[in-house]
BADOMI-25685 format. One line per 4 residues: number of its first residue (from 1); their letters; for each residue x, y, z of N, C-alpha, C. Coordinates in nm, 3 decimals, padded with zeros to 5 digits. Layout:
<rs>
NUM> A> X/Y/Z/X/Y/Z/X/Y/Z | ...
</rs>
This chain:
<rs>
1> MAEA> -02.085/02.076/10.082/-02.084/02.032/10.241/-01.969/02.042/10.275 | -01.908/02.039/10.363/-01.802/01.983/10.453/-01.763/01.869/10.378 | -01.580/01.892/10.407/-01.476/01.751/10.305/-01.394/01.734/10.363 | -01.406/01.570/10.400/-01.239/01.497/10.503/-01.115/01.634/10.395
5> SAKT> -01.054/01.686/10.479/-00.915/01.780/10.532/-00.840/01.654/10.454 | -00.754/01.662/10.359/-00.647/01.576/10.298/-00.505/01.664/10.323 | -00.480/01.790/10.479/-00.386/01.814/10.480/-00.315/01.747/10.577 | -00.222/01.752/10.549/-00.077/01.685/10.641/00.005/01.772/10.728
9> TGKA> 00.085/01.701/10.750/00.164/01.785/10.894/00.284/01.803/10.845 | 00.303/01.853/10.734/00.365/01.911/10.605/00.523/01.805/10.651 | 00.587/01.707/10.689/00.688/01.641/10.698/00.683/01.554/10.607 | 00.761/01.510/10.558/00.841/01.432/10.428/00.785/01.261/10.522
13> ARTP> 00.696/01.160/10.367/00.699/01.099/10.434/00.860/00.984/10.450 | 00.835/00.930/10.623/00.988/00.851/10.641/00.977/00.784/10.510 | 01.126/00.685/10.448/01.159/00.642/10.311/01.132/00.466/10.395 | 01.059/00.393/10.392/01.088/00.220/10.465/01.192/00.163/10.471
17> EAAG> 01.235/00.137/10.551/01.362/00.006/10.513/01.361/-00.087/10.565 | 01.382/-00.196/10.477/01.420/-00.348/10.549/01.552/-00.370/10.634 | 01.559/-00.448/10.594/01.696/-00.521/10.678/01.789/-00.403/10.624 | 01.873/-00.392/10.736/02.043/-00.322/10.711/02.007/-00.238/10.667
21> GAIA> 01.882/-00.104/10.635/01.905/-00.002/10.639/01.820/00.037/10.396 | 01.828/-00.103/10.407/01.812/-00.141/10.179/01.648/-00.092/10.232 | 01.642/-00.018/10.055/01.493/-00.008/10.028/01.400/-00.063/09.951 | 01.231/-00.098/10.111/01.139/-00.165/10.037/01.065/-00.076/10.034
25> RIGI> 00.954/-00.085/09.901/00.866/00.020/09.854/00.734/-00.088/09.865 | 00.642/-00.023/09.879/00.491/-00.137/09.947/00.432/-00.024/09.887 | 00.270/-00.063/09.832/00.239/-00.038/09.717/00.110/-00.077/09.648 | 00.009/-00.052/09.612/-00.128/-00.056/09.484/-00.109/-00.065/09.370
29> GGWN> -00.199/-00.062/09.271/-00.154/-00.034/09.121/-00.319/00.022/09.178 | -00.297/00.176/09.078/-00.358/00.248/09.058/-00.390/00.373/09.195 | -00.469/00.437/09.227/-00.566/00.479/09.286/-00.671/00.546/09.332 | -00.744/00.472/09.184/-00.905/00.544/09.153/-01.073/00.428/09.196
33> FAPW> -01.078/00.343/09.272/-01.134/00.268/09.268/-01.221/00.295/09.350 | -01.342/00.283/09.311/-01.491/00.293/09.428/-01.460/00.236/09.547 | -01.438/00.093/09.468/-01.415/00.000/09.650/-01.359/00.092/09.724 | -01.331/00.128/09.721/-01.189/00.189/09.879/-01.306/00.340/09.934
37> RDNF> -01.395/00.361/09.883/-01.361/00.516/09.966/-01.487/00.413/10.024 | -01.464/00.283/10.057/-01.555/00.244/10.137/-01.483/00.172/10.287 | -01.338/00.109/10.207/-01.298/00.092/10.308/-01.189/00.077/10.402 | -01.119/00.268/10.278/-01.022/00.276/10.214/-00.922/00.441/10.275
41> YPAR> -00.994/00.476/10.176/-01.001/00.638/10.210/-01.141/00.675/10.328 | -01.124/00.835/10.371/-01.163/00.835/10.491/-01.303/00.978/10.453 | -01.415/00.944/10.520/-01.558/01.006/10.445/-01.548/01.087/10.406 | -01.626/01.075/10.321/-01.635/01.262/10.225/-01.503/01.303/10.164
45> LAQS> -01.340/01.221/10.204/-01.286/01.276/10.109/-01.308/01.304/10.002 | -01.255/01.457/09.938/-01.297/01.416/09.833/-01.213/01.351/09.679 | -01.271/01.334/09.557/-01.203/01.231/09.511/-01.043/01.282/09.449 | -01.050/01.444/09.376/-00.916/01.484/09.393/-00.809/01.455/09.462
49> RELE> -00.794/01.439/09.530/-00.759/01.389/09.683/-00.712/01.247/09.725 | -00.720/01.190/09.651/-00.728/01.068/09.656/-00.571/00.990/09.664 | -00.492/01.034/09.556/-00.399/00.962/09.570/-00.258/01.050/09.622 | -00.331/01.220/09.676/-00.252/01.237/09.892/-00.254/01.174/09.925
53> YASR> -00.393/01.137/09.990/-00.448/01.048/10.053/-00.358/00.932/10.056 | -00.344/00.834/09.925/-00.342/00.714/09.963/-00.190/00.745/09.938 | -00.097/00.828/09.903/00.102/00.832/09.901/00.060/00.882/10.022 | -00.043/00.861/10.114/00.103/00.945/10.232/00.039/00.810/10.350
57> QLTA> -00.036/00.743/10.299/-00.094/00.581/10.350/00.031/00.412/10.274 | 00.078/00.494/10.230/00.197/00.355/10.154/00.297/00.433/10.085 | 00.368/00.338/10.031/00.469/00.366/10.003/00.557/00.365/09.821 | 00.430/00.350/09.761/00.492/00.315/09.630/00.320/00.332/09.598
61> IEIN> 00.310/00.339/09.422/00.176/00.333/09.312/00.231/00.253/09.255 | 00.142/00.204/09.152/00.216/00.111/08.987/00.093/00.268/08.930 | 00.161/00.323/08.812/00.008/00.350/08.754/-00.022/00.265/08.646 | -00.205/00.247/08.584/-00.224/00.123/08.540/-00.230/00.257/08.377
65> STYH> -00.252/00.353/08.388/-00.311/00.454/08.312/-00.164/00.486/08.170 | -00.149/00.447/08.206/-00.051/00.514/08.106/00.048/00.344/08.037 | -00.076/00.295/08.058/-00.104/00.168/08.043/-00.175/00.104/07.882 | -00.300/00.203/07.888/-00.350/00.207/07.777/-00.404/00.372/07.663
69> GTQK> -00.305/00.453/07.754/-00.313/00.558/07.650/-00.226/00.662/07.665 | -00.233/00.766/07.635/-00.058/00.852/07.583/-00.093/00.908/07.733 | -00.007/01.003/07.795/-00.091/01.114/07.909/00.045/01.222/07.932 | -00.088/01.299/07.952/-00.038/01.493/07.930/00.096/01.544/08.078
73> RSAF> 00.211/01.511/07.998/00.262/01.600/08.030/00.279/01.698/08.199 | 00.206/01.755/08.178/00.048/01.824/08.301/-00.004/01.699/08.466 | 00.006/01.616/08.380/-00.062/01.513/08.470/00.023/01.477/08.519 | 00.200/01.416/08.458/00.232/01.376/08.561/00.385/01.484/08.629
77> AKWR> 00.351/01.583/08.522/00.381/01.709/08.632/00.272/01.710/08.916 | 00.128/01.716/08.830/00.086/01.713/08.908/00.033/01.604/08.987 | 00.118/01.437/08.940/00.140/01.423/09.040/00.230/01.337/09.149 | 00.364/01.406/09.012/00.465/01.464/09.175/00.428/01.552/09.251
81> DETP> 00.323/01.676/09.260/00.325/01.786/09.360/00.279/01.708/09.455 | 00.148/01.612/09.442/00.034/01.582/09.460/00.089/01.444/09.556 | 00.199/01.416/09.581/00.305/01.325/09.648/00.330/01.433/09.784 | 00.500/01.311/09.858/00.537/01.374/09.979/00.693/01.286/09.919
85> DGFV> 00.734/01.391/09.944/00.866/01.300/09.985/00.980/01.159/09.957 | 01.013/01.130/09.930/01.022/00.958/09.966/00.952/00.852/09.867 | 00.837/00.925/09.801/00.713/00.796/09.810/00.783/00.803/09.597 | 00.771/00.691/09.543/00.759/00.658/09.405/00.634/00.602/09.322
89> FALK> 00.659/00.641/09.203/00.568/00.620/09.113/00.627/00.472/08.976 | 00.564/00.322/08.989/00.645/00.302/08.874/00.502/00.298/08.795 | 00.590/00.269/08.619/00.492/00.319/08.576/00.425/00.211/08.438 | 00.365/00.150/08.378/00.328/00.049/08.304/00.308/00.139/08.207
93> ASRF> 00.453/00.038/08.087/00.479/00.132/07.991/00.348/00.074/07.857 | 00.369/00.139/07.775/00.252/00.153/07.659/00.230/00.027/07.632 | 00.104/-00.036/07.583/00.052/-00.200/07.615/00.146/-00.171/07.402 | 00.146/00.004/07.353/00.140/-00.024/07.214/00.284/-00.089/07.184
97> ATNR> 00.352/-00.106/07.264/00.506/-00.077/07.241/00.529/-00.263/07.241 | 00.422/-00.387/07.352/00.442/-00.430/07.369/00.315/-00.553/07.315 | 00.170/-00.530/07.278/00.173/-00.550/07.267/00.124/-00.557/07.078 | 00.295/-00.654/06.995/00.256/-00.615/06.875/00.295/-00.806/06.838
101> RVLA> 00.303/-00.785/06.681/00.377/-00.987/06.657/00.585/-00.969/06.693 | 00.580/-00.822/06.648/00.707/-00.889/06.592/00.786/-00.730/06.695 | 00.823/-00.722/06.805/00.893/-00.639/06.882/01.007/-00.503/06.910 | 01.049/-00.676/06.800/01.177/-00.507/06.680/01.133/-00.406/06.621
105> ESAE> 01.041/-00.448/06.581/01.043/-00.294/06.507/00.879/-00.175/06.633 | 00.891/-00.222/06.729/00.855/-00.119/06.801/00.935/00.023/06.886 | 01.033/00.071/06.867/01.070/00.202/06.840/00.981/00.285/06.894 | 00.923/00.362/06.761/00.815/00.483/06.785/00.765/00.434/06.885
109> SIER> 00.637/00.360/06.976/00.568/00.317/07.055/00.675/00.332/07.162 | 00.806/00.318/07.117/00.885/00.307/07.298/00.949/00.504/07.313 | 00.993/00.516/07.204/00.969/00.698/07.221/00.902/00.775/07.232 | 00.772/00.726/07.192/00.662/00.800/07.292/00.645/00.809/07.364
113> FVDS> 00.662/00.676/07.449/00.616/00.670/07.623/00.712/00.681/07.647 | 00.870/00.711/07.612/00.920/00.784/07.687/00.937/00.888/07.701 | 00.923/00.957/07.565/00.929/01.113/07.562/00.708/01.245/07.587 | 00.702/01.096/07.679/00.482/01.209/07.699/00.547/01.281/07.805
117> GIAE> 00.646/01.252/07.916/00.632/01.417/07.962/00.683/01.277/08.176 | 00.767/01.188/08.103/00.751/01.136/08.220/00.842/01.130/08.321 | 00.992/01.197/08.266/01.019/01.262/08.303/01.041/01.436/08.539 | 00.895/01.377/08.427/00.866/01.550/08.507/00.792/01.468/08.687
121> LGGK> 00.853/01.339/08.666/00.786/01.244/08.778/00.954/01.307/08.877 | 01.008/01.311/08.843/01.174/01.350/08.922/01.250/01.258/09.001 | 01.219/01.208/09.136/01.281/01.144/09.173/01.163/01.111/09.245 | 01.083/01.092/09.254/00.968/00.995/09.202/00.922/00.876/09.139
125> LGPV> 00.999/00.931/09.034/01.012/00.745/08.921/01.036/00.711/08.968 | 01.015/00.573/08.923/01.005/00.447/09.019/01.072/00.389/08.797 | 01.030/00.221/08.813/01.040/00.163/08.765/00.894/00.143/08.582 | 00.962/00.108/08.485/00.918/00.161/08.405/00.913/00.010/08.402
129> VWQF> 00.734/-00.069/08.415/00.706/-00.177/08.373/00.646/-00.252/08.204 | 00.764/-00.291/08.144/00.691/-00.417/08.005/00.588/-00.469/08.029 | 00.445/-00.447/07.996/00.370/-00.613/08.044/00.316/-00.625/07.920 | 00.391/-00.811/07.873/00.353/-00.913/07.716/00.249/-00.981/07.763
133> APTK> 00.139/-00.964/07.642/00.033/-01.014/07.681/00.066/-01.212/07.741 | -00.004/-01.277/07.756/00.037/-01.406/07.816/-00.012/-01.527/07.732 | -00.017/-01.416/07.522/-00.009/-01.550/07.443/00.130/-01.491/07.390 | 00.211/-01.384/07.461/00.343/-01.375/07.353/00.452/-01.541/07.408
137> QFDP> 00.493/-01.530/07.334/00.619/-01.639/07.320/00.708/-01.560/07.299 | 00.885/-01.625/07.340/00.940/-01.542/07.385/01.024/-01.665/07.203 | 01.133/-01.532/07.188/01.194/-01.527/07.035/01.288/-01.509/07.097 | 01.369/-01.527/07.081/01.583/-01.465/07.164/01.586/-01.351/07.068
141> EDFE> 01.528/-01.369/06.954/01.642/-01.295/06.837/01.577/-01.165/06.815 | 01.413/-01.170/06.896/01.322/-01.071/06.857/01.296/-00.983/07.027 | 01.330/-01.035/07.096/01.319/-01.019/07.181/01.456/-00.915/07.320 | 01.539/-00.990/07.227/01.688/-00.883/07.280/01.672/-00.759/07.159
145> AFLA> 01.588/-00.747/07.082/01.569/-00.655/06.943/01.517/-00.540/07.056 | 01.415/-00.610/07.069/01.269/-00.465/07.187/01.403/-00.502/07.313 | 01.512/-00.589/07.382/01.539/-00.465/07.526/01.658/-00.370/07.467 | 01.683/-00.364/07.345/01.766/-00.290/07.299/01.749/-00.190/07.297
149> LLPA> 01.627/-00.182/07.207/01.550/-00.080/07.279/01.504/00.020/07.323 | 01.575/00.031/07.447/01.477/00.059/07.601/01.569/00.153/07.587 | 01.596/00.274/07.642/01.694/00.363/07.650/01.727/00.403/07.830 | 01.759/00.429/07.853/01.867/00.404/07.980/01.786/00.481/08.100
153> SVEG> 01.836/00.639/07.992/01.791/00.787/08.087/01.722/00.859/07.956 | 01.574/00.910/07.999/01.574/01.014/07.975/01.535/01.111/08.012 | 01.589/01.320/08.016/01.600/01.389/08.000/01.695/01.370/08.131 | 01.754/01.341/08.124/01.842/01.339/08.237/01.857/01.226/08.376
157> RELR> 01.739/01.168/08.328/01.690/01.071/08.409/01.744/00.890/08.395 | 01.777/00.798/08.473/01.757/00.717/08.434/01.688/00.643/08.488 | 01.657/00.534/08.345/01.554/00.436/08.352/01.560/00.311/08.381 | 01.495/00.282/08.502/01.464/00.103/08.484/01.395/00.054/08.428
161> HVLD> 01.410/-00.062/08.391/01.330/-00.181/08.362/01.274/-00.305/08.406 | 01.124/-00.326/08.391/01.114/-00.450/08.443/01.009/-00.529/08.355 | 01.073/-00.629/08.295/00.985/-00.739/08.222/00.834/-00.773/08.255 | 00.711/-00.839/08.212/00.600/-00.841/08.322/00.576/-00.974/08.263
165> VRHE> 00.652/-01.060/08.202/00.705/-01.231/08.116/00.517/-01.280/08.128 | 00.400/-01.347/08.060/00.376/-01.376/08.142/00.274/-01.482/08.011 | 00.437/-01.576/07.939/00.374/-01.688/07.843/00.483/-01.812/07.933 | 00.464/-01.917/07.960/00.513/-02.012/07.984/00.679/-02.007/07.996
169> SFMT> 00.692/-01.974/07.814/00.824/-02.005/07.739/00.956/-01.929/07.769 | 00.849/-01.864/07.863/00.981/-01.756/07.884/01.047/-01.820/08.032 | 01.054/-01.939/08.104/01.078/-01.986/08.135/01.241/-02.053/08.126 | 01.377/-02.019/08.091/01.503/-02.067/08.033/01.527/-02.027/08.163
173> PDYL> 01.698/-02.078/08.095/01.746/-01.961/08.077/01.849/-01.849/08.011 | 01.705/-01.882/07.845/01.732/-01.813/07.799/01.727/-01.697/07.748 | 01.585/-01.688/07.837/01.553/-01.587/07.897/01.636/-01.512/07.979 | 01.594/-01.589/08.068/01.714/-01.531/08.204/01.798/-01.418/08.139
177> KLAR> 01.965/-01.519/08.028/02.064/-01.483/08.093/01.999/-01.264/07.907 | 01.927/-01.305/07.894/01.944/-01.203/07.786/01.837/-01.067/07.862 | 01.778/-01.065/07.978/01.712/-00.967/08.083/01.848/-00.953/08.175 | 01.943/-00.990/08.215/02.059/-00.937/08.346/02.172/-00.901/08.200
181> KYKA> 02.107/-00.939/08.061/02.211/-00.872/07.980/02.218/-00.724/07.986 | 02.042/-00.706/07.986/02.050/-00.587/07.953/01.981/-00.554/08.105 | 02.040/-00.482/08.193/01.986/-00.493/08.349/01.871/-00.491/08.369 | 01.716/-00.512/08.335/01.617/-00.588/08.329/01.561/-00.657/08.440
185> ATVF> 01.506/-00.614/08.530/01.430/-00.727/08.654/01.329/-00.754/08.555 | 01.270/-00.921/08.641/01.159/-00.929/08.576/01.076/-00.953/08.711 | 00.963/-00.919/08.694/00.842/-00.908/08.767/00.838/-01.062/08.847 | 00.782/-01.120/08.977/00.782/-01.176/09.106/00.579/-01.201/09.039
189> TDSD> 00.567/-01.283/08.905/00.422/-01.239/08.965/00.334/-01.351/09.071 | 00.278/-01.404/09.118/00.240/-01.475/09.230/00.094/-01.476/09.221 | 00.085/-01.515/09.131/-00.060/-01.600/09.087/-00.020/-01.714/09.049 | -00.167/-01.813/09.033/-00.205/-01.969/08.913/-00.159/-01.872/08.760
193> KFPS> -00.290/-01.798/08.755/-00.290/-01.756/08.598/-00.133/-01.750/08.477 | -00.093/-01.699/08.548/00.074/-01.640/08.479/00.182/-01.716/08.497 | 00.309/-01.704/08.456/00.387/-01.816/08.561/00.430/-01.704/08.569 | 00.520/-01.745/08.797/00.539/-01.738/08.865/00.678/-01.785/08.944
197> FADL> 00.847/-01.741/08.933/00.909/-01.762/08.880/01.001/-01.639/08.932 | 01.104/-01.687/09.099/01.178/-01.612/09.087/01.311/-01.506/09.095 | 01.344/-01.583/08.945/01.509/-01.544/08.947/01.520/-01.439/08.952 | 01.702/-01.348/08.978/01.658/-01.213/08.993/01.765/-01.170/08.842
201> TADF> 01.691/-01.083/08.761/01.764/-01.035/08.639/01.818/-00.888/08.672 | 01.779/-00.839/08.764/01.914/-00.740/08.737/01.855/-00.666/08.954 | 01.977/-00.578/09.007/01.966/-00.520/09.057/01.884/-00.504/09.178 | 01.777/-00.536/09.139/01.638/-00.446/09.205/01.496/-00.579/09.258
205> VYAR> 01.396/-00.549/09.251/01.321/-00.691/09.314/01.161/-00.626/09.225 | 01.174/-00.713/09.233/00.978/-00.609/09.135/00.897/-00.734/09.148 | 00.817/-00.723/09.300/00.640/-00.839/09.285/00.497/-00.788/09.274 | 00.464/-00.858/09.263/00.280/-00.811/09.176/00.202/-00.920/09.253
209> LMRS> 00.142/-00.924/09.349/00.101/-01.039/09.440/-00.089/-01.014/09.341 | -00.139/-01.126/09.366/-00.280/-01.128/09.344/-00.316/-01.271/09.429 | -00.297/-01.259/09.500/-00.396/-01.413/09.579/-00.459/-01.301/09.704 | -00.542/-01.202/09.701/-00.566/-01.131/09.769/-00.740/-01.186/09.789
213> SEKL> -00.788/-01.194/09.886/-00.904/-01.316/09.946/-01.020/-01.133/09.992 | -01.147/-01.143/09.945/-01.230/-01.029/09.951/-01.308/-01.094/10.176 | -01.216/-01.209/10.157/-01.273/-01.309/10.286/-01.227/-01.249/10.402 | -01.071/-01.214/10.352/-00.994/-01.191/10.459/-00.987/-01.083/10.498
217> KSGY> -00.974/-00.962/10.618/-00.957/-00.777/10.602/-00.870/-00.756/10.550 | -00.729/-00.870/10.498/-00.671/-00.779/10.478/-00.523/-00.852/10.333 | -00.657/-00.924/10.364/-00.708/-00.939/10.197/-00.595/-01.117/10.175 | -00.482/-01.113/10.287/-00.414/-01.221/10.283/-00.390/-01.327/10.464
221> APKA> -00.407/-01.339/10.444/-00.344/-01.479/10.617/-00.282/-01.382/10.680 | -00.256/-01.334/10.830/-00.113/-01.323/10.890/-00.035/-01.440/10.883 | -00.044/-01.516/10.896/00.111/-01.663/10.796/00.137/-01.573/10.664 | 00.057/-01.539/10.625/00.149/-01.510/10.467/00.136/-01.404/10.426
225> LDAW> 00.147/-01.281/10.519/00.147/-01.160/10.506/00.322/-01.188/10.603 | 00.310/-01.271/10.785/00.440/-01.273/10.763/00.528/-01.353/10.729 | 00.486/-01.398/10.603/00.577/-01.452/10.541/00.650/-01.403/10.402 | 00.577/-01.267/10.359/00.621/-01.227/10.287/00.685/-01.079/10.345
229> GERV> 00.709/-01.076/10.430/00.838/-00.995/10.527/00.855/-00.954/10.597 | 00.923/-01.184/10.596/01.111/-01.209/10.518/01.110/-01.212/10.426 | 01.010/-01.277/10.322/01.086/-01.239/10.181/01.094/-01.092/10.090 | 01.122/-00.990/10.146/01.123/-00.902/10.102/01.258/-00.911/10.199
233> QAWA> 01.244/-00.852/10.355/01.350/-00.862/10.426/01.502/-00.928/10.326 | 01.488/-01.071/10.326/01.573/-01.124/10.208/01.630/-01.051/10.144 | 01.535/-01.055/09.980/01.575/-00.964/09.875/01.622/-00.801/09.932 | 01.606/-00.744/09.985/01.703/-00.662/10.035/01.797/-00.617/10.108
237> SGGI> 01.784/-00.734/10.180/01.940/-00.738/10.256/02.070/-00.791/10.155 | 02.010/-00.867/10.075/02.089/-00.953/09.956/02.083/-01.086/09.925 | 02.019/-01.165/10.002/01.984/-01.281/10.021/01.876/-01.294/09.875 | 01.787/-01.455/09.899/01.738/-01.498/09.852/01.638/-01.620/09.877
241> PEDL> 01.493/-01.570/09.853/01.362/-01.678/09.926/01.420/-01.748/09.910 | 01.393/-01.893/09.993/01.434/-02.050/09.916/01.334/-02.117/09.887 | 01.156/-02.039/09.958/01.062/-02.112/09.929/01.001/-02.051/09.797 | 01.079/-02.003/09.731/00.941/-01.949/09.590/01.031/-01.988/09.508
245> PRVD> 00.947/-02.010/09.371/00.972/-02.078/09.276/01.106/-02.021/09.157 | 01.199/-02.125/09.118/01.342/-02.056/08.983/01.323/-02.199/08.923 | 01.413/-02.069/08.807/01.416/-02.128/08.697/01.512/-02.242/08.709 | 01.639/-02.068/08.730/01.789/-02.199/08.638/01.889/-02.180/08.891
249> GKAA> 01.792/-02.057/08.916/01.871/-02.142/09.113/01.967/-01.940/09.125 | 02.046/-02.004/09.041/02.178/-01.887/08.990/02.140/-01.808/09.107 | 02.271/-01.803/09.184/02.323/-01.727/09.274/02.323/-01.575/09.284 | 02.236/-01.405/09.365/02.334/-01.352/09.245/02.370/-01.270/09.390
253> AKRK> 02.483/-01.196/09.359/02.582/-01.109/09.367/02.471/-01.081/09.589 | 02.541/-01.054/09.642/02.529/-01.000/09.797/02.498/-00.850/09.800 | 02.367/-00.824/09.753/02.431/-00.674/09.817/02.259/-00.577/09.862 | 02.281/-00.480/09.897/02.098/-00.448/09.906/02.054/-00.437/09.779
257> REVF> 01.930/-00.471/09.768/01.823/-00.428/09.671/01.664/-00.313/09.681 | 01.665/-00.211/09.647/01.537/-00.162/09.651/01.480/-00.294/09.591 | 01.334/-00.304/09.692/01.211/-00.417/09.628/01.163/-00.390/09.660 | 01.029/-00.392/09.532/00.917/-00.333/09.450/00.800/-00.396/09.464
261> VFFI> 00.730/-00.395/09.590/00.557/-00.515/09.580/00.376/-00.461/09.636 | 00.409/-00.467/09.497/00.231/-00.408/09.417/00.201/-00.597/09.483 | -00.005/-00.500/09.559/-00.101/-00.600/09.525/-00.164/-00.613/09.492 | -00.162/-00.634/09.360/-00.244/-00.560/09.184/-00.327/-00.653/09.182
265> NGAK> -00.419/-00.768/09.202/-00.533/-00.772/09.115/-00.574/-00.859/09.281 | -00.645/-01.060/09.229/-00.747/-01.055/09.309/-00.844/-00.972/09.387 | -00.913/-01.072/09.496/-00.976/-00.962/09.556/-00.960/-00.731/09.552 | -00.934/-00.678/09.485/-00.858/-00.565/09.458/-00.939/-00.501/09.551
269> ERAP> -00.995/-00.463/09.671/-01.108/-00.376/09.748/-01.005/-00.384/09.859 | -00.929/-00.560/09.887/-00.869/-00.577/09.977/-00.725/-00.539/09.976 | -00.615/-00.440/09.876/-00.480/-00.461/09.826/-00.419/-00.330/09.895 | -00.514/-00.199/09.878/-00.441/-00.114/10.006/-00.468/-00.171/10.168
273> AAAQ> -00.501/-00.264/10.265/-00.502/-00.286/10.362/-00.436/-00.384/10.361 | -00.383/-00.448/10.266/-00.257/-00.524/10.215/-00.113/-00.553/10.267 | -00.160/-00.431/10.173/-00.067/-00.334/10.188/00.019/-00.323/10.299 | -00.102/-00.201/10.369/-00.097/-00.158/10.443/-00.021/-00.232/10.544
277> ALLG> -00.093/-00.392/10.588/-00.045/-00.481/10.688/00.101/-00.542/10.684 | 00.120/-00.515/10.459/00.353/-00.630/10.532/00.420/-00.463/10.517 | 00.366/-00.336/10.522/00.442/-00.218/10.594/00.458/-00.206/10.711 | 00.354/-00.274/10.764/00.421/-00.257/10.909/00.484/-00.371/10.952
281> RLGW> 00.441/-00.488/10.917/00.550/-00.599/10.964/00.715/-00.590/10.917 | 00.779/-00.467/10.813/00.861/-00.403/10.815/00.891/-00.296/10.899 | 00.778/-00.206/11.001/00.826/-00.080/10.997/00.764/-00.030/11.058 | 00.724/00.018/10.907/00.704/00.113/10.850/00.601/00.184/10.893
285> QAPP> 00.526/00.349/10.947/00.377/00.328/10.959/00.359/00.468/10.889 | 00.277/00.480/10.836/00.208/00.633/10.739/00.251/00.740/10.867 | 00.298/00.821/10.778/00.290/00.984/10.885/00.191/01.056/10.983 | 00.100/01.108/11.084/-00.026/01.091/11.111/-00.056/01.228/10.965
289> WEAG> -00.177/01.219/10.993/-00.311/01.212/10.888/-00.379/01.251/10.982 | -00.419/01.419/10.946/-00.516/01.577/10.992/-00.632/01.560/10.961 | -00.774/01.480/10.989/-00.897/01.586/10.916/-00.896/01.703/10.907 | -01.039/01.752/10.880/-01.095/01.872/10.988/-01.190/01.907/10.873
293> ARGG> -01.257/01.968/10.912/-01.404/02.034/10.795/-01.291/02.173/10.675 | -01.339/02.198/10.605/-01.324/02.252/10.529/-01.469/02.307/10.363 | -01.475/02.445/10.343/-01.603/02.483/10.312/-01.534/02.383/10.137 | -01.671/02.289/10.066/-01.622/02.323/10.008/-01.799/02.255/09.893
</rs>
């Protein structure tokens, strides 16, 4: 049977830029999701080529499988080779490091994840996201012990860490002080289910947007996407969106920042369309994609 070919023009994907040349990475969570075969992937595209296609329509993907289990070193190398220059993966770290009563005892799990081969992604290795259970409360001493365990690099690659805290007890200046001390970003989660605060704690921004609606073709209404485009521009250019909630209102240094935004939940079938719509508002267009028949 013939299938759609994932043939590209051979040109590297253009790096998306927001205001003043700052970099904005916009994407989705994962790439294997059956409903996307009806509204995102070309008809009859082989499932083995979905990452190849998605990485040329978006500029970042957050990998979730690394949260649930250890991946092979060869898998990271394969993902690296299937994606174009300029593309970036964010990785959710192992749940065995974060879903525990005493975080200070997670050294072995952290080491196992970091040494699993993530450095094979090379320049496409983006932030590592440490996601905590909604029931995990902020314990300053234990949480700092955990932060002190996070390595600064692996196999010569710098690591950037992101904290996805999901209990309201983290909405305190004491938490923000610790995150800033260890230069770890805090996820801005746009959701009613989890604490939603946009205080900056690192020199880059990480947002997970969870309000997409199945009733809207792009997941979000045009005005909502316009607003997110303005927020990304503000973050990237060194500003702070004034319409997002913060804990302490502390002003961040005025400098360009790399911004990561993932449409990650809600009506997941709309996530690629939402990401593409936001990229369009930032002036980024996907490189041409050639579809042709080949034997299969």
